[in-house]
C-alpha positions in Angstrom: 0.0 -0.1 0.0 1.1 3.5 -0.7 -0.2 6.6 1.0 0.7 8.7 -2.3 -2.8 8.9 -4.0 -2.5 11.7 -6.5 -5.7 13.5 -7.4 -7.5 11.9 -4.2 -8.9 15.2 -3.1 -10.6 15.6 -6.8 -12.8 12.5 -6.3 -16.2 12.4 -5.0 -16.7 11.2 -1.4 -18.1 7.9 -2.5 -15.1 7.5 -4.8 -12.7 8.2 -2.0 -14.4 5.8 0.2 -14.2 3.0 -2.5 -10.6 3.6 -2.9 -9.8 3.4 0.5 -11.9 0.4 0.8 -9.9 -1.3 -1.9 -6.5 -0.4 -0.4 -7.4 -1.4 3.4 -9.7 -4.4 2.4 -12.8 -2.8 4.3 -15.8 -5.1 4.6 -19.4 -4.0 3.6 -20.2 -3.1 7.2 -17.0 -0.8 7.5 -17.8 0.9 4.5 -21.3 1.5 5.8 -19.8 3.0 9.1 -17.8 5.3 7.0 -20.8 6.4 4.7 -23.5 7.2 7.3 -23.8 10.2 9.1 -22.8 8.5 12.3 -21.4 5.1 12.4 -22.0 5.3 16.1 -25.8 5.3 15.7 -28.1 6.3 18.6 -28.5 2.9 20.2 -24.7 2.5 21.0 -24.7 6.3 22.0 -27.6 5.4 24.3 -25.2 2.7 26.2 -22.2 5.0 26.3 -23.4 8.0 28.1 -26.3 9.0 30.3 -29.4 10.9 29.2 -28.4 10.4 25.5 -30.6 12.2 23.0 -28.5 11.8 19.6 -24.9 12.0 18.4 -22.9 14.7 16.8 -20.8 14.0 13.5 -17.6 15.3 12.5 -16.1 15.1 9.0 -13.4 12.3 8.5 -10.9 13.1 6.2 -7.9 11.0 5.1 -4.4 12.7 5.0 -2.5 11.2 2.2 1.3 11.1 1.5 2.5 10.2 5.0 6.0 8.1 5.1 7.1 7.4 8.7 9.8 5.4 9.5 10.0 4.0 5.7 6.3 3.0 5.9 3.3 4.6 4.3 0.2 5.5 6.3 -3.0 6.7 5.4 -4.3 8.9 8.4 -7.9 9.5 9.2 -8.5 12.9 10.8 -12.0 13.8 12.3 -12.0 17.8 12.5 -14.3 20.3 11.1 -11.6 23.0 10.1 -11.2 22.9 6.3 -7.6 23.3 6.0 -6.1 20.8 8.6 -6.2 17.8 6.5 -5.0 19.5 3.1 -2.1 21.2 5.1 -0.9 17.8 6.9 -1.2 16.1 3.4 1.0 18.8 1.5 3.6 18.9 4.0 3.7 15.1 4.1 4.0 15.0 0.4 7.1 17.8 0.6 8.8 15.4 3.4 8.3 12.1 1.8 10.6 13.1 -1.1 13.4 13.4 1.2 12.9 10.3 3.5 9.7 11.2 5.2 9.5 11.3 9.0 11.4 9.5 11.5 9.6 8.7 14.8 9.9 6.9 17.9 8.0 6.1 21.1 9.9 6.2 24.8 8.5 3.4 27.4 4.7 2.8 27.7 4.4 3.7 31.0 1.2 5.5 32.8 1.0 6.7 36.5 -1.9 6.0 39.2 -2.1 8.0 42.3 -3.5 7.4 45.7 -3.8 10.6 47.9 -3.1 10.2 52.0 -4.1 12.7 54.5 -3.9 13.4 58.0 -0.7 11.5 58.7 1.1 12.7 61.9 4.4 11.6 60.8 4.7 11.4 56.8 8.0 10.3 56.5 7.7 7.4 58.9 4.4 6.4 56.8 6.3 6.6 53.5 8.9 4.3 54.8 6.2 1.8 55.9 4.6 1.8 52.7 7.6 1.3 50.8 8.6 -1.7 53.0 5.3 -3.4 51.7 6.5 -2.7 47.7 6.2 -6.4 46.3 3.2 -7.0 48.4 1.4 -3.9 46.8 2.6 -4.7 43.3 1.2 -8.2 43.8 -2.2 -6.9 44.8 -2.4 -4.2 41.7 -1.3 -6.9 39.5 -4.1 -9.5 40.9 -6.9 -6.9 39.7 -5.6 -6.7 36.1 -4.7 -10.6 35.3 -5.3 -10.2 31.6 -3.2 -7.3 31.1 -0.3 -9.0 33.1 -0.7 -11.8 30.9 -0.3 -9.5 28.0 3.1 -8.4 29.6 1.9 -5.2 31.1 0.8 -4.4 34.8 2.2 -2.4 37.7 5.9 -1.8 37.4 6.9 0.2 40.3 5.7 2.1 43.6 7.0 5.1 44.8 5.6 7.4 47.6 6.0 11.3 47.9 5.6 13.8 50.8 3.9 16.9 49.9 4.9 19.6 52.2 3.7 22.8 50.8 2.2 23.9 47.5 3.8 26.8 45.5 2.1 29.5 47.5 3.2 28.3 50.8 0.0 26.9 52.1 0.7 24.1 54.5 0.3 20.5 53.3 2.0 18.6 56.2 0.3 15.1 56.4 -0.2 14.6 52.6 1.4 11.7 50.8 0.8 10.4 47.6 1.5 6.8 46.5 2.3 6.8 42.7 2.3 3.6 40.9 4.0 3.3 37.5 2.0 0.8 35.1 2.5 -0.6 31.7 -0.9 -0.5 30.0 0.0 -2.2 26.8 -2.1 -1.3 23.7 -4.8 0.5 26.1 -4.7 4.0 27.0 -5.5 2.5 30.4 -7.7 5.0 32.4 -10.0 2.3 33.7 -7.5 -0.1 34.3 -5.5 2.3 36.3 -8.4 3.6 38.3 -9.4 -0.2 39.3 -5.7 -0.7 40.2 -5.6 2.3 42.5 -9.1 1.6 44.1 -8.1 -2.0 44.9 -4.8 -0.9 46.3 -6.4 1.9 48.7 -7.8 -0.3 51.4 -4.4 -2.1 51.7 -2.6 1.2 51.8 -5.1 2.6 54.3 -4.4 -0.2 56.8 -0.6 -0.2 56.4 -0.5 3.6 56.8 -3.2 4.2 59.4 -4.1 7.6 57.5 -6.9 8.5 55.4 -7.3 7.8 51.8 -8.9 10.8 50.1 -8.9 9.8 46.3 -7.4 7.1 44.0 -7.1 7.9 40.4 -4.8 8.0 37.4 -2.7 11.0 36.2 -3.1 12.4 32.8 0.4 13.9 33.0 2.0 10.9 31.3 5.5 12.0 30.8 6.6 8.5 30.6 4.9 7.9 27.5 6.5 9.9 25.3 6.6 10.0 21.3 9.1 11.9 19.2 9.2 12.7 15.4 11.7 14.7 13.2 11.9 15.6 9.6 14.1 17.7 7.4 13.6 19.8 4.1 16.3 21.0 1.9 16.2 24.5 0.6 15.4 23.7 -2.7 11.9 22.4 -1.5 11.2 25.4 0.7 10.5 28.3 -1.6 7.5 29.5 -3.2 6.9 31.6 -6.4 7.2 34.7 -4.4 10.0 33.7 -1.9 13.3 32.1 -1.9 13.9 28.8 0.0 16.6 30.6 2.2 14.2 33.2 3.2 11.4 31.0 4.0 13.6 28.6 6.1 14.8 31.7 8.2 11.5 33.0 8.5 10.2 29.6 9.9 13.0 29.7 12.6 12.2 33.2 13.4 8.5 32.0 13.8 9.6 29.5 16.2 11.9 31.7 18.1 8.8 34.0 18.7 6.8 31.3 20.4 9.9 30.7 22.4 9.8 34.2 23.6 6.0 34.9 23.7 3.5 33.3 25.9 0.7 34.5 23.7 2.4 32.9 20.4 3.6 29.9 22.1 0.0 28.8 23.0 -1.3 29.3 19.3 2.0 27.5 18.0 1.2 24.5 20.0 -2.7 24.6 19.3 -1.7 24.3 15.7 0.5 21.1 16.6 -2.8 19.7 18.4 -4.9 20.3 15.5 -3.3 17.4 13.8 -3.0 15.2 16.9 -6.4 15.6 18.1 -8.0 15.1 14.8 -6.3 11.5 14.8 -7.2 10.9 18.3 -10.8 11.7 17.7 -11.0 9.5 14.5 -9.5 6.8 16.3 -11.7 7.0 19.6 -8.8 8.3 21.9 -9.2 10.7 24.8 -8.2 13.9 22.8 -9.0 16.0 26.4 -6.2 13.8 28.1 -3.9 14.3 25.5 -4.1 18.0 25.4 -4.0 18.3 29.2 -0.7 16.6 29.0 0.5 18.2 26.2 0.2 21.7 27.7 1.5 20.3 31.0 4.6 19.2 29.4 5.2 22.5 27.5 5.2 24.3 30.9 7.4 21.5 32.7 10.3 23.9 33.1 8.1 26.6 34.9 7.5 28.6 31.6 5.1 27.7 29.0 7.1 26.8 25.6 6.3 25.6 22.1 6.5 21.8 22.0 8.5 21.8 18.6 11.8 23.0 17.6 13.1 24.4 14.3 16.5 24.7 13.0 18.0 26.2 9.7 21.6 25.9 8.8 21.0 27.7 5.6 20.8 24.4 3.5 18.3 22.1 5.4 15.3 23.1 7.8 14.9 20.5 10.6 12.1 20.0 12.9 11.8 18.1 16.1 8.7 17.6 18.2 8.6 15.4 21.6 5.4 15.2 23.8 3.3 12.9 26.1 1.2 10.7 23.8 -1.1 8.1 25.7 -3.1 6.8 22.8 -4.5 3.2 22.6 -6.1 1.0 20.1 -8.1 -1.3 22.3 -10.7 -0.4 25.3 -13.1 2.4 25.9 -15.0 4.1 23.1 -12.5 2.4 20.5 -14.3 -0.9 20.9 -17.8 0.6 20.9 -17.7 3.1 18.2 -17.4 1.1 14.7 -16.1 4.3 13.0 -13.1 4.3 15.4 -12.4 0.8 14.4 -12.6 1.3 10.7 -9.9 4.5 11.2 -7.6 2.0 13.1 -7.9 -0.3 10.4 -7.3 2.4 7.6 -4.1 3.2 9.7 -3.1 -0.2 9.8 -1.6 -0.2 13.3 -1.1 -3.4 15.4 0.5 -1.6 18.4 -0.3 1.6 20.5 3.1 2.8 20.1 2.9 2.8 16.4 -0.2 5.0 16.6 1.6 7.6 18.7 4.6 7.8 16.1 1.8 8.4 13.5 0.3 10.9 15.7 3.5 13.0 16.5 4.5 13.0 13.0 1.0 14.2 12.0 1.5 17.0 14.9 4.6 18.0 13.3 3.5 18.3 9.8 0.6 20.4 10.8 3.2 22.7 12.8 5.3 23.2 9.6 2.2 23.6 7.3 1.2 26.3 9.7 4.5 28.0 9.9 5.2 28.0 6.3 1.8 29.3 5.3 2.1 32.1 8.1 5.5 33.3 6.9 4.7 33.2 3.3 1.1 33.7 1.8 -0.7 33.8 5.3 -3.0 31.2 6.7 -6.2 33.0 5.2 -5.4 32.4 1.7 -6.0 28.5 1.5 -8.1 28.5 4.7 -10.8 30.7 3.6 -10.8 29.5 0.1 -11.8 26.3 1.7 -14.5 27.9 4.0 -15.7 29.7 0.9 -16.5 26.3 -0.8 -18.4 25.1 2.3 -20.3 28.2 2.8 -21.4 28.1 -1.0 -22.5 24.6 -1.0 -25.2 25.4 1.3 -26.6 28.7 0.1 
């Protein structure tokens, strides 16, 4: 399979569906899930949320041309903004000619937390809990035997004493038990919450203190994904601007985000346009992904751009690293048939593979936005696509 589909955007919607169906061997039921207004349907929606009255649909577009680690991907993106899929596809076409994106995941580890309050001697309680480390790991893993059988499960336990917050309010007597968990191909929120709630009574007995809450953390800084790309000066230019000038302008735009909070937020929003769209299409929790990404952007005390751009006069190089706890099983992914079709179109078999695609799309989206901003401006292409949509419904 190739993701290079010349003229794909000029086909009708049904023709595009048919071409994707042939490429990815979609069944008649899977094709129907794409063609219907909502593959989810009201009956499934009623099982998923309380007081359901219907569903809301978003367009799913296919970003073409993506070459990541030498492999082609057709990338489903659920988003209402007209220019996002086009920008991702255009940048992917530019980058594939010089080797495509290089991406890698880090470890697949998530965090669960149990808050302990009203301890008279937090340091002693910390030591006592840690002395039961092996027992607590065993209790946690017993609650998720299937995940352990797949090679996942609780890996480590730490206890932190929380003395004061950043404005000096006294928090003595408060600790957090922090459990590191390998969730394998699942995002793992329900798994982690179950583990923490299973551990809580045992920790309460060991500590003799009050357990206040038991829940996962969405700050997934041990579940990072990275991507990079490079584009030679010969491919950067426009009819009105040299490649050298475009390269320098893109780096200046990145530096603007480094130095200015207002710009950094918008810079990162552009990255998340791509990542969230893939998350939505594949049934992942885009809210958790957003929260982790923005926390990571501020991890050093100042909010920074998530990507980095360098230009040496000959080659523009881009780098992006952020937390990405996406899954390919569990939750809404298994319930919503459209999410299953999106994952089949991607052709992924591991959660880490999905995160490598998502971070590459984020970097592509960032380059597309920066290149437009420093050359013709975003509105030229963006508003043309808006105008096409408006005219169709007049």
